[in-house]
C-alpha positions in Angstrom: -64.3 -79.0 -47.2 -66.7 -80.2 -44.5 -66.2 -80.5 -40.5 -65.2 -83.4 -39.0 -68.3 -85.8 -37.8 -70.4 -83.4 -39.5 -72.6 -87.1 -39.8 -72.4 -87.8 -36.5 -75.0 -89.7 -35.7 -76.6 -91.0 -39.4 -77.0 -93.9 -40.2 -77.0 -94.3 -43.9 -77.4 -97.2 -46.5 -75.5 -97.5 -49.8 -76.7 -100.0 -52.1 -74.0 -101.2 -54.3 -71.7 -99.4 -52.0 -69.0 -102.3 -52.4 -67.3 -100.5 -55.2 -67.1 -97.9 -57.9 -69.2 -94.5 -56.7 -71.0 -96.6 -54.0 -67.8 -97.1 -52.1 -66.5 -93.4 -52.7 -69.8 -92.4 -50.7 -69.7 -94.9 -48.1 -65.8 -94.7 -47.2 -66.6 -90.8 -47.0 -69.5 -90.8 -44.6 -68.0 -93.1 -42.3 -65.3 -90.7 -42.6 -67.3 -87.8 -41.5 -68.8 -89.9 -38.8 -72.1 -91.8 -40.0 -72.4 -95.3 -39.3 -72.4 -97.1 -42.7 -74.5 -99.6 -44.0 -73.4 -101.7 -47.8 -75.0 -104.3 -49.2 -75.0 -106.0 -53.0 -74.3 -109.2 -54.4 -70.6 -109.7 -54.4 -69.9 -110.6 -50.4 -66.4 -111.0 -50.8 -66.0 -107.3 -52.1 -68.3 -106.0 -49.3 -66.2 -107.4 -47.1 -63.1 -106.0 -48.5 -64.7 -102.5 -48.5 -65.9 -103.0 -44.7 -62.1 -103.7 -43.6 -61.0 -100.6 -45.8 -63.5 -98.6 -43.6 -63.2 -99.6 -40.5 -59.0 -99.8 -41.3 -59.1 -96.0 -41.7 -61.3 -95.5 -38.5 -64.9 -95.4 -39.9 -68.0 -98.0 -39.0 -69.3 -99.9 -41.3 -71.4 -103.3 -42.1 -72.1 -105.7 -44.8 -75.1 -107.3 -46.4 -75.1 -109.7 -49.3 -78.8 -108.6 -51.0 -79.9 -108.6 -54.2 -82.1 -105.9 -54.4 -84.4 -107.2 -57.1 -86.2 -109.7 -54.5 -88.4 -107.8 -52.4 -88.3 -109.9 -49.5 -84.2 -110.0 -49.2 -84.5 -106.1 -49.4 -87.4 -106.7 -46.5 -85.1 -109.1 -44.5 -82.2 -107.0 -45.0 -83.7 -103.5 -43.9 -85.1 -105.3 -40.6 -81.5 -106.9 -39.5 -80.3 -103.3 -39.6 -82.8 -101.8 -38.0 -82.4 -104.0 -35.2 -78.8 -103.5 -35.3 -78.4 -100.1 -33.6 -81.9 -98.7 -34.8 -83.5 -96.9 -37.8 -81.5 -95.5 -41.0 -81.6 -92.2 -41.0 -80.5 -91.8 -44.8 -80.3 -94.2 -48.1 -78.1 -94.0 -51.0 -79.9 -95.9 -54.0 -76.7 -96.4 -56.0 -77.0 -100.1 -57.0 -77.1 -100.2 -61.0 -76.4 -102.4 -63.9 -75.7 -101.1 -68.0 -74.4 -101.9 -70.7 -74.4 -100.4 -74.2 -76.1 -102.4 -77.4 -78.1 -100.9 -80.1 -81.7 -101.5 -78.8 -82.8 -103.6 -81.9 -79.9 -106.3 -80.4 -81.3 -106.2 -76.7 -82.6 -109.6 -75.6 -85.7 -109.2 -73.0 -83.3 -110.9 -70.4 -80.9 -107.8 -70.9 -83.1 -105.6 -70.5 -84.5 -107.3 -67.2 -80.8 -107.2 -66.3 -80.8 -103.1 -66.3 -84.2 -102.4 -65.2 -85.0 -105.1 -62.3 -81.9 -103.5 -60.4 -82.2 -100.3 -61.2 -85.9 -99.6 -61.3 -87.4 -102.2 -59.2 -84.4 -102.8 -57.0 -84.4 -98.6 -55.8 -88.2 -98.8 -55.5 -88.1 -101.4 -53.4 -85.2 -100.5 -51.1 -86.5 -96.9 -51.2 -90.5 -98.4 -49.8 -89.3 -100.7 -47.4 -87.2 -97.6 -45.7 -90.2 -95.1 -45.8 -92.8 -97.2 -44.5 -90.5 -97.7 -41.7 -89.7 -94.4 -41.2 -93.5 -93.1 -41.5 -94.7 -95.4 -38.8 -91.9 -94.7 -36.3 -92.1 -90.7 -37.2 -88.5 -90.4 -38.4 -87.1 -87.7 -40.4 -84.7 -88.8 -43.1 -82.9 -88.1 -46.5 -82.7 -90.6 -49.7 -80.4 -89.6 -52.8 -80.7 -91.5 -55.9 -77.6 -92.0 -58.2 -79.1 -91.0 -61.7 -77.8 -90.0 -65.0 -78.1 -86.7 -67.3 -79.7 -89.3 -70.0 -83.3 -88.7 -68.0 -83.9 -85.5 -69.8 -82.2 -86.4 -72.6 -82.5 -89.6 -73.7 -79.9 -92.8 -73.9 -79.6 -93.9 -77.3 -77.9 -97.3 -76.8 -78.6 -97.5 -73.2 -82.2 -97.8 -73.5 -83.0 -100.0 -71.0 -80.8 -97.7 -68.0 -82.4 -94.7 -69.4 -85.5 -95.5 -69.0 -85.2 -97.1 -65.4 -83.2 -93.9 -64.2 -86.0 -91.7 -65.6 -88.4 -93.5 -63.4 -86.4 -93.3 -60.3 -86.1 -89.6 -61.4 -90.1 -89.6 -61.1 -90.0 -91.2 -58.2 -88.1 -88.9 -56.6 -90.4 -86.0 -57.5 -92.9 -88.2 -56.7 -92.4 -89.2 -53.5 -90.5 -85.9 -52.4 -94.1 -84.2 -52.5 -96.2 -87.1 -50.9 -93.8 -87.7 -48.2 -92.1 -84.2 -47.4 -95.0 -84.1 -45.0 -93.2 -86.4 -43.0 -89.6 -84.9 -42.7 -88.4 -87.6 -45.6 -86.5 -85.5 -48.4 -85.4 -87.3 -51.7 -83.0 -86.0 -54.3 -81.0 -87.4 -57.1 -77.6 -86.8 -58.4 -76.7 -87.3 -62.0 -73.0 -87.6 -62.4 -71.5 -87.1 -65.8 -67.8 -89.3 -66.5 -66.5 -90.5 -63.4 -64.6 -93.6 -64.7 -64.7 -96.7 -62.6 -63.7 -100.3 -63.1 -66.9 -101.8 -63.6 -68.9 -99.0 -65.5 -66.2 -98.2 -68.0 -65.7 -102.1 -69.0 -69.6 -102.0 -69.8 -69.7 -98.5 -71.5 -66.6 -97.4 -72.7 -65.1 -101.4 -73.2 -63.4 -100.4 -76.4 -61.4 -97.5 -74.9 -59.0 -96.3 -72.1 -60.3 -95.6 -68.9 -57.4 -92.9 -68.4 -58.3 -90.6 -71.8 -62.0 -90.7 -73.4 -62.7 -89.0 -76.7 -65.3 -87.8 -74.3 -63.0 -85.2 -73.2 -63.9 -83.1 -76.3 -67.7 -83.1 -75.6 -67.3 -81.8 -71.8 -67.2 -77.5 -71.8 -64.8 -78.4 -68.8 -62.6 -80.8 -70.7 -61.8 -83.4 -68.0 -63.9 -86.0 -66.4 -65.2 -85.6 -62.8 -63.0 -86.0 -59.7 -64.6 -88.6 -57.3 -64.0 -86.1 -53.9 -66.4 -83.5 -56.2 -68.9 -86.5 -56.1 -68.3 -87.4 -52.4 -68.9 -83.6 -51.3 -72.0 -83.2 -53.4 -73.1 -86.7 -51.9 -72.3 -85.1 -48.4 -74.2 -81.7 -49.0 -77.2 -83.9 -49.6 -77.4 -85.7 -46.6 -76.0 -83.5 -44.1 -78.1 -81.4 -41.9 -78.8 -78.1 -42.5 -80.9 -78.1 -46.5 -84.0 -80.0 -44.8 -85.9 -77.4 -47.5 -84.1 -78.9 -50.9 -86.3 -82.0 -52.0 -87.2 -83.5 -55.1 -84.1 -82.3 -57.0 -81.9 -83.8 -59.2 -78.8 -82.1 -59.6 -76.2 -83.0 -62.3 -72.5 -82.9 -62.2 -71.3 -83.4 -65.4 -69.3 -80.1 -66.4 -72.2 -79.0 -68.5 -71.7 -82.1 -71.0 -75.2 -82.7 -71.0 -76.2 -78.5 -71.5 -73.6 -78.7 -74.6 -74.0 -82.1 -76.2 -77.1 -83.8 -74.6 -74.6 -86.1 -72.7 -75.0 -89.7 -73.8 -73.2 -91.5 -76.6 -74.7 -91.4 -79.5 -72.1 -89.8 -81.5 -69.7 -91.8 -81.2 -71.5 -94.9 -81.1 -73.7 -94.3 -84.2 -71.1 -95.0 -86.9 -69.6 -98.3 -85.5 -69.7 -101.2 -87.4 -71.9 -104.5 -87.0 -68.3 -106.3 -86.6 -67.4 -103.6 -83.8 -70.3 -104.4 -82.0 -69.8 -107.9 -82.2 -66.3 -107.1 -80.4 -68.0 -105.1 -77.6 -70.3 -107.5 -76.8 -67.5 -110.0 -76.1 -65.4 -107.6 -73.7 -69.3 -107.1 -71.8 -69.5 -110.9 -72.3 -66.2 -111.2 -70.6 -66.8 -108.9 -67.8 -69.9 -110.1 -66.6 -69.0 -113.6 -66.3 -65.9 -112.2 -64.5 -68.3 -110.6 -61.9 -70.4 -114.3 -61.9 -67.3 -115.8 -61.3 -66.6 -113.2 -57.9 -70.0 -113.4 -56.8 -69.5 -117.1 -55.9 -66.7 -116.8 -54.0 
């Protein structure tokens, strides 16, 4: 869809770039000529992704960073700046989520999501933005949101609240930082099944076939190439007048249904919720074990 090297000269950081949607975007940016940086908490996973990107002919480096910690973010951004110059692009992709009745949600569980999505996205954006402004550098920021920011997210309230905050950050800073040549936009994907997300959002169903198909007017989940194309368009030169927008790519699901899990989750029994919690807990334990490797 895009000419080769359309992103040549770009230096782009993708948070949560070791897996899932972040990996897809980082790999595509590198394929199209960008110098890519990825960060996350699982260093071994990040290193594997870097090896894949470099093996395919791209340029990439990885940083182990907990974006919930402001000092860690600032140190990482300093290191990237020293490694060849300023970034020109940022993708706020790192996130966490799980389904749960809100009455059963602990404050610790709420913080686990909001500190990554809301606080983490702001901290990375702020760390880059203040440097761009000081150095008079134009740049582009993309934040990966959800359609819940428009319609609400029953059973995913911490994510819905946090993503809504990042949506308002996008609009607010687009207006405030437009004079500096800094653009901020967002993408709200519909179902693009990835292992990590589906283990927490769809733990008792197959990732290959879900009940959500019937609720999507186009009758299918998204294809990764479609997401990669949109993410490239927003990062490439040529649409500098486009800023402050949140673009849904969901086959019109949120227009037809509200784009959340409510219909299928509202009738689940307490016993089923217990089973789901145990599945999510097992996935989280596996992730923690991987981070220690």
